[in-house]
C-alpha positions as CSV (number, residue, x, y, z in Angstrom):
1,M,-4.4,-86.3,-25.1
2,Q,-7.9,-86.6,-23.3
3,R,-10.7,-85.9,-25.0
4,P,-13.0,-83.0,-23.7
5,L,-15.8,-84.1,-21.0
6,I,-19.1,-82.7,-21.0
7,L,-20.8,-82.4,-17.9
8,F,-24.9,-82.1,-18.9
9,G,-27.6,-81.4,-17.1
10,A,-30.4,-78.9,-15.5
11,F,-27.8,-76.7,-13.9
12,D,-29.2,-74.0,-16.4
13,R,-31.8,-72.7,-14.4
14,H,-31.9,-72.0,-10.5
15,N,-32.3,-75.1,-8.7
16,F,-30.7,-75.7,-5.6
17,G,-29.5,-79.3,-6.4
18,D,-29.1,-78.8,-9.8
19,L,-26.9,-76.3,-9.5
20,L,-24.7,-78.3,-7.1
21,L,-24.4,-81.4,-9.0
22,P,-21.6,-80.5,-11.7
23,H,-19.5,-79.1,-8.6
24,I,-19.3,-82.7,-7.2
25,A,-18.6,-84.4,-10.4
26,A,-16.0,-81.3,-11.2
27,A,-14.5,-82.7,-7.7
28,L,-14.3,-86.3,-8.5
29,L,-12.4,-85.8,-11.9
30,P,-9.8,-83.6,-11.2
31,G,-7.7,-82.4,-14.1
32,R,-10.4,-83.1,-16.7
33,A,-11.0,-80.7,-19.6
34,L,-14.8,-79.9,-18.6
35,I,-17.5,-77.8,-20.8
36,H,-20.7,-77.2,-18.8
37,A,-23.7,-77.7,-20.8
38,G,-27.6,-77.6,-20.2
39,L,-30.5,-77.0,-22.8
40,A,-29.7,-73.1,-22.8
41,A,-26.7,-70.7,-22.5
42,R,-26.9,-69.4,-19.1
43,D,-24.4,-67.5,-16.2
44,L,-25.4,-68.8,-12.9
45,R,-22.0,-68.1,-11.8
46,A,-23.5,-65.5,-9.6
47,Y,-25.7,-67.8,-7.5
48,G,-22.8,-70.4,-7.2
49,G,-23.3,-72.3,-10.3
50,H,-21.6,-71.9,-13.6
51,A,-21.3,-70.5,-17.2
52,V,-23.4,-72.7,-18.8
53,R,-23.1,-73.6,-22.5
54,A,-26.6,-74.7,-24.6
55,L,-26.0,-78.3,-25.4
56,A,-26.6,-77.8,-29.5
57,E,-23.9,-74.9,-29.5
58,V,-21.5,-77.5,-27.8
59,R,-22.3,-80.0,-30.5
60,A,-21.8,-77.6,-33.4
61,T,-18.7,-76.1,-32.2
62,L,-17.0,-79.7,-31.4
63,G,-17.9,-81.2,-34.8
64,D,-16.8,-84.3,-35.3
65,K,-14.1,-84.1,-32.5
66,P,-14.5,-86.7,-30.1
67,A,-15.8,-86.2,-26.9
68,D,-17.4,-87.7,-23.7
69,L,-20.4,-86.9,-21.9
70,L,-21.6,-87.5,-18.0
71,H,-25.4,-86.7,-17.2
72,V,-24.7,-85.6,-13.8
73,G,-27.7,-86.2,-12.6
74,G,-31.4,-85.1,-11.4
75,E,-35.2,-86.1,-11.8
76,V,-34.7,-85.5,-15.3
77,L,-36.1,-88.9,-17.3
78,T,-39.9,-87.3,-16.8
79,T,-38.7,-83.9,-17.5
80,T,-40.8,-82.6,-21.0
81,A,-39.7,-80.4,-23.3
82,W,-42.7,-78.1,-22.0
83,Q,-41.7,-78.2,-18.5
84,A,-37.7,-77.5,-19.3
85,A,-38.8,-74.6,-21.4
86,V,-41.0,-72.9,-19.0
87,M,-38.2,-73.9,-16.2
88,L,-35.8,-71.6,-18.2
89,L,-37.8,-68.2,-18.7
90,P,-37.4,-65.8,-15.9
91,P,-40.1,-66.0,-13.5
92,Q,-41.6,-62.6,-14.2
93,E,-41.9,-64.1,-17.6
94,A,-43.7,-67.5,-17.0
95,P,-47.3,-67.2,-16.1
96,A,-48.2,-64.6,-19.1
97,T,-46.1,-67.2,-21.5
98,I,-47.7,-69.8,-20.1
99,A,-51.1,-68.2,-20.3
100,Y,-50.5,-67.5,-24.2
101,L,-49.1,-70.8,-25.3
102,Q,-51.4,-72.8,-23.3
103,D,-54.3,-72.7,-26.0
104,R,-52.0,-72.4,-29.3
105,P,-50.3,-75.8,-29.6
106,G,-48.6,-75.2,-32.9
107,E,-47.1,-72.0,-31.5
108,R,-46.1,-73.6,-28.5
109,A,-44.1,-76.7,-30.2
110,A,-42.2,-74.0,-31.9
111,W,-41.7,-71.8,-29.2
112,V,-40.5,-75.0,-27.2
113,Q,-37.9,-76.0,-29.6
114,R,-36.5,-72.5,-30.3
115,M,-36.0,-72.6,-26.3
116,L,-34.3,-76.1,-26.1
117,G,-32.3,-76.2,-29.7
118,T,-34.1,-79.6,-29.8
119,A,-37.2,-81.4,-31.1
120,A,-36.6,-84.2,-28.1
121,Q,-39.7,-85.0,-26.4
122,A,-37.2,-85.6,-22.8
123,P,-34.6,-82.8,-23.7
124,Y,-32.3,-83.4,-20.9
125,L,-31.4,-87.1,-22.6
126,V,-28.9,-87.2,-25.3
127,E,-29.8,-88.0,-28.9
128,R,-26.5,-90.0,-29.5
129,G,-27.7,-90.7,-33.0
130,R,-27.0,-86.9,-33.7
131,W,-23.7,-86.8,-32.0
132,P,-21.6,-89.9,-33.4
133,A,-18.5,-88.4,-32.2
134,L,-19.7,-88.8,-28.4
135,R,-17.5,-91.7,-27.3
136,R,-18.5,-92.7,-24.1
137,V,-22.5,-91.2,-22.7
138,L,-23.1,-91.7,-19.2
139,Y,-25.8,-91.2,-17.0
140,G,-24.9,-90.6,-13.3
141,S,-27.8,-90.8,-10.6
142,V,-30.9,-90.1,-12.6
143,G,-34.2,-90.4,-11.5
144,G,-37.8,-90.5,-12.9
145,V,-40.1,-92.3,-10.2
146,A,-43.3,-91.1,-12.7
147,L,-42.0,-92.3,-15.5
148,H,-44.4,-95.6,-15.7
149,S,-47.0,-92.9,-15.7
150,C,-45.8,-90.8,-18.6
151,E,-47.4,-91.1,-22.2
152,T,-46.0,-93.9,-24.1
153,T,-44.0,-91.8,-26.6
154,L,-42.2,-89.8,-23.7
155,R,-41.5,-93.1,-22.3
156,D,-40.5,-94.8,-25.2
157,E,-37.9,-92.1,-26.2
158,V,-36.6,-92.3,-22.6
159,L,-35.9,-95.7,-22.6
160,A,-34.0,-95.6,-26.4
161,Q,-31.7,-93.0,-25.7
162,L,-31.0,-94.8,-22.3
163,R,-30.0,-97.9,-24.2
164,A,-27.9,-96.1,-26.5
165,A,-25.9,-94.5,-23.4
166,D,-22.3,-96.6,-22.5
167,A,-24.1,-97.0,-18.5
168,V,-26.9,-95.3,-16.2
169,R,-27.0,-95.0,-12.7
170,V,-29.8,-94.5,-11.0
171,R,-30.4,-93.1,-7.7
172,D,-33.6,-94.5,-6.4
173,K,-35.3,-98.2,-6.5
174,V,-38.6,-97.2,-7.7
175,T,-36.7,-96.0,-11.1
176,Q,-34.8,-98.8,-11.1
177,A,-37.4,-101.3,-10.9
178,Y,-39.2,-99.5,-13.9
179,L,-36.0,-99.7,-16.1
180,Q,-35.2,-103.3,-15.0
181,S,-39.0,-104.3,-16.3
182,A,-38.1,-102.9,-19.7
183,G,-35.1,-105.0,-20.2
184,L,-32.5,-102.0,-19.0
185,A,-30.0,-102.8,-16.0
186,A,-29.8,-99.7,-14.1
187,P,-27.2,-100.1,-10.9
188,L,-27.9,-97.9,-7.8
189,L,-26.2,-94.8,-7.2
190,P,-27.1,-92.5,-4.1
191,D,-27.6,-88.6,-5.6
192,A,-24.3,-86.8,-5.9
193,A,-25.2,-84.5,-3.4
194,V,-24.7,-86.7,-0.7
195,M,-20.8,-86.1,-1.2
196,V,-21.0,-82.3,-0.3
197,A,-19.9,-82.5,3.5
198,E,-16.9,-84.5,2.4
199,L,-16.0,-82.5,-0.7
200,F,-16.9,-78.9,0.6
201,G,-16.7,-79.1,4.2
202,E,-14.1,-76.3,4.2
203,R,-16.4,-73.8,1.9
204,L,-19.3,-74.6,3.7
205,R,-17.5,-73.6,7.2
206,Q,-16.5,-70.4,5.5
207,H,-20.3,-69.4,4.3
208,V,-21.7,-70.5,7.7
209,A,-19.2,-67.9,9.2
210,Q,-20.2,-64.8,7.2
211,G,-23.0,-63.0,5.7
212,E,-26.6,-63.8,6.5
213,V,-26.0,-67.4,8.1
214,A,-23.6,-65.7,10.7
215,G,-26.0,-63.4,11.4
216,L,-28.4,-66.1,12.1
217,R,-26.5,-68.1,14.4
218,Q,-26.3,-64.6,16.2
219,R,-30.2,-64.1,16.3
220,F,-30.5,-67.7,17.1
221,P,-28.2,-68.9,19.7
222,Q,-30.3,-71.9,20.6
223,G,-30.4,-73.1,17.2
224,Y,-32.6,-73.0,13.8
225,L,-34.4,-75.1,11.9
226,A,-34.1,-74.7,8.1
227,V,-37.6,-75.3,6.2
228,Q,-38.3,-74.7,2.8
229,F,-41.7,-75.4,1.0
230,S,-42.3,-74.9,-3.1
231,A,-45.2,-72.6,-4.9
232,E,-47.6,-75.9,-4.4
233,F,-47.9,-75.1,-0.6
234,A,-49.1,-71.7,-1.5
235,D,-52.6,-71.7,-0.6
236,D,-54.2,-70.0,2.1
237,A,-55.0,-73.2,4.0
238,T,-51.9,-75.0,3.5
239,L,-49.9,-72.5,4.7
240,T,-51.9,-71.5,8.0
241,Q,-51.7,-75.1,8.9
242,L,-48.0,-75.0,8.3
243,A,-48.0,-72.1,10.7
244,Q,-49.6,-74.0,13.0
245,Q,-47.5,-76.9,13.2
246,L,-44.3,-74.7,13.0
247,A,-45.1,-72.4,16.0
248,Q,-45.8,-75.9,17.9
249,V,-42.3,-77.1,17.2
250,T,-40.8,-73.7,18.2
251,R,-43.0,-73.8,21.3
252,E,-41.5,-77.0,22.2
253,T,-37.7,-77.1,21.0
254,G,-36.9,-73.5,21.9
255,L,-35.4,-73.5,18.1
256,G,-35.6,-70.3,15.4
257,L,-37.1,-71.2,12.2
258,V,-35.2,-69.9,8.6
259,L,-37.5,-70.0,5.8
260,F,-35.5,-70.2,2.7
261,R,-35.9,-71.2,-0.8
262,A,-34.1,-74.1,-2.5
263,G,-34.9,-73.0,-6.3
264,A,-36.2,-69.7,-8.1
265,A,-37.0,-70.9,-11.6
266,P,-40.6,-71.2,-12.4
267,W,-42.5,-73.7,-10.8
268,H,-39.9,-74.0,-7.8
269,D,-39.9,-71.6,-4.7
270,T,-41.5,-68.0,-4.3
271,L,-40.1,-65.4,-2.0
272,L,-43.8,-63.9,-1.4
273,T,-45.1,-67.6,-0.3
274,L,-42.6,-67.7,2.5
275,Q,-43.0,-64.2,3.8
276,R,-46.9,-65.0,4.0
277,L,-46.3,-67.6,6.0
278,A,-43.6,-65.7,8.3
279,A,-46.7,-63.4,8.9
280,Q,-48.5,-65.9,10.7
281,L,-45.6,-66.4,12.8
282,D,-44.2,-65.3,16.0
283,A,-42.2,-62.2,14.7
284,G,-39.0,-63.0,17.2
285,S,-38.9,-66.9,16.3
286,V,-38.2,-66.5,12.2
287,Q,-36.7,-65.0,9.8
288,V,-36.9,-65.0,6.1
289,F,-33.6,-66.0,4.2
290,Q,-32.7,-64.0,1.4
291,S,-29.6,-65.3,-0.5
292,L,-30.2,-67.6,-3.2
293,H,-26.4,-68.5,-3.8
294,L,-25.9,-71.9,-3.6
295,W,-23.2,-71.9,-0.6
296,D,-25.2,-70.2,1.3
297,I,-27.9,-72.3,1.0
298,C,-25.6,-75.5,1.7
299,A,-24.1,-73.6,4.7
300,L,-28.0,-72.2,5.9
301,I,-28.5,-76.1,6.2
302,A,-25.0,-77.1,7.3
303,A,-25.4,-74.4,10.3
304,S,-28.9,-75.5,11.4
305,R,-30.1,-77.7,14.3
306,G,-32.3,-79.6,11.2
307,Y,-34.0,-79.2,7.8
308,C,-37.9,-79.4,7.0
309,G,-39.1,-78.8,3.2
310,S,-40.2,-80.0,0.2
311,S,-37.1,-80.2,-1.8
312,L,-35.0,-83.4,-2.0
313,H,-32.1,-81.9,-2.2
314,G,-32.4,-80.1,1.0
315,R,-33.1,-83.5,2.6
316,I,-30.2,-85.1,1.0
317,V,-27.8,-82.2,2.3
318,A,-28.9,-82.8,5.7
319,M,-28.2,-86.4,5.0
320,A,-24.4,-85.3,3.8
321,C,-24.1,-83.2,7.4
322,A,-26.1,-86.0,9.4
323,L,-28.7,-83.6,10.6
324,P,-32.4,-84.7,11.3
325,R,-34.5,-84.0,8.0
326,L,-37.7,-84.2,7.6
327,S,-39.7,-84.1,3.9
328,L,-43.1,-82.4,3.1
329,R,-45.6,-84.3,1.2
330,S,-47.0,-81.6,-1.4
331,P,-50.9,-81.0,-0.6
332,V,-51.7,-81.5,-4.4
333,A,-49.8,-84.6,-5.0
334,S,-50.8,-87.7,-6.5
335,A,-50.8,-91.2,-4.6
336,Q,-47.9,-92.2,-5.7
337,Q,-45.0,-92.5,-4.5
338,G,-42.7,-88.8,-5.2
339,K,-38.7,-88.5,-5.9
340,T,-38.1,-87.7,-2.0
341,A,-40.3,-90.4,-0.7
342,A,-38.7,-93.1,-3.1
343,F,-34.9,-91.6,-2.1
344,A,-35.6,-92.0,1.5
345,A,-36.9,-95.2,1.0
346,S,-33.9,-96.5,-1.1
347,W,-31.4,-95.4,1.4
348,E,-32.5,-94.0,4.4
349,E,-33.0,-96.4,7.6
350,A,-36.3,-97.7,8.5
351,E,-36.9,-95.7,11.7
352,V,-35.9,-92.4,10.2
353,P,-39.0,-90.0,9.3
354,A,-39.5,-89.8,5.4
355,T,-42.2,-87.6,4.0
356,V,-45.3,-86.7,5.8
357,A,-48.2,-84.2,5.3
358,V,-48.3,-80.8,6.7
359,A,-50.7,-81.9,9.2
360,E,-48.4,-84.3,10.6
361,L,-45.2,-82.1,10.3
362,A,-45.0,-81.2,14.4
363,P,-44.9,-84.8,16.0
364,A,-42.5,-86.2,13.1
365,L,-40.2,-83.3,13.2
366,Q,-39.7,-84.3,16.8
367,R,-39.0,-87.9,16.3
368,A,-36.5,-86.8,13.8
369,L,-34.9,-84.3,16.6
370,A,-34.5,-87.0,18.6
371,L,-32.7,-89.5,16.7
372,P,-29.4,-90.4,18.1
373,R,-26.6,-88.6,16.1
374,E,-23.8,-91.4,15.9
375,R,-27.3,-93.4,13.4
376,L,-27.2,-90.1,11.3
377,Q,-23.4,-89.8,10.9
378,R,-23.5,-93.4,9.9
379,T,-25.7,-92.6,7.3
380,A,-23.8,-89.9,6.1
381,Q,-20.4,-91.9,5.7
382,T,-22.2,-94.7,4.4
383,L,-23.8,-92.5,1.4
384,A,-20.2,-90.8,0.6
385,S,-18.6,-94.1,0.5
386,E,-21.1,-95.5,-1.6
387,Y,-21.2,-92.5,-3.8
388,R,-17.3,-92.9,-4.2
389,R,-17.4,-96.1,-5.5
390,G,-19.7,-96.2,-7.5
391,F,-18.7,-92.9,-9.4
392,A,-15.3,-94.4,-9.6
393,A,-16.7,-97.6,-11.4
394,L,-19.0,-95.4,-13.4
395,C,-16.6,-92.9,-15.1
396,T,-13.3,-95.5,-15.1
397,P,-13.9,-95.8,-19.4
398,L,-13.1,-91.9,-19.0
399,A,-9.5,-92.0,-17.6
């Protein structure tokens, strides 16, 4: 009898990429008895996600029963306990909670531990010492590009948990280099989202043919660009600059603009910010996409002429669909390389535009749209093949 397999990750909150990752793992592990676990119990099936159990509850329920655990990926190596707890809040509760706890460190620490069921500083890593019944602990395509700049106590905890794992795969060369400098071997494996078109092509076609996406194809028969950006772009000056750059693109290409959210958890995207941008654009050229359903968002990107935004997984889904893509650099980002730039540097061809400042959007997007379709298809096929081989090797001990 097979041991239960726990798929663990940050899919206990609404973030586009995190919701997608366990679907990829499940599709590549047919027949396994799966338990979907996050830090908190959340039912995200209405958004295309899963009914997620809290990892602490799963551990208590299984007790000393043998089990395996696969971390499905994401930028989790640098997610602190405070960040994780806030992102699990309903968006409307987050501002007041943050404001109340900001200057109350004792109450804040107690609240975080109650929210997460753990005192760990890096809660999306498994405390294997507290769970001796786990037979295999595997990390697939995790990221932590800012790990070198985190507090020493957090870095030490992350390295200790990764050393206790049976296998670790990382999705970018920046994370890999840091772990190697700490004496930890971590081969590269692309993010699981590179598999979305190969594994779920039929599901994408169904969502393209119905609902909002079908309406968009009728409204913009010449095609549209899927555009997304996080709340970090919400200041007036940045929105005005975004509107100017996007208006230039629509004038030069004739394409429509569809503004969408890639995550509704706190510190992700907001509908209000999209609406504020849309108000600065010609009404005939833009539409705000309402759906937060995982497969609607995938279909929106798949049916587009290209993607432009700040979401790493928006870019990766466009890569999987062999579409032009351009990533926006946050106006409040530090000088260090972010996760999107690190992923692009690890897997994109040199000629493909990676991350740009808002002021550089229009010319860079034009370059992206001019790339030969054959080149984009080659990258999509290479990444899918690379992931399939690497995932099979990672999970062989689970068979």
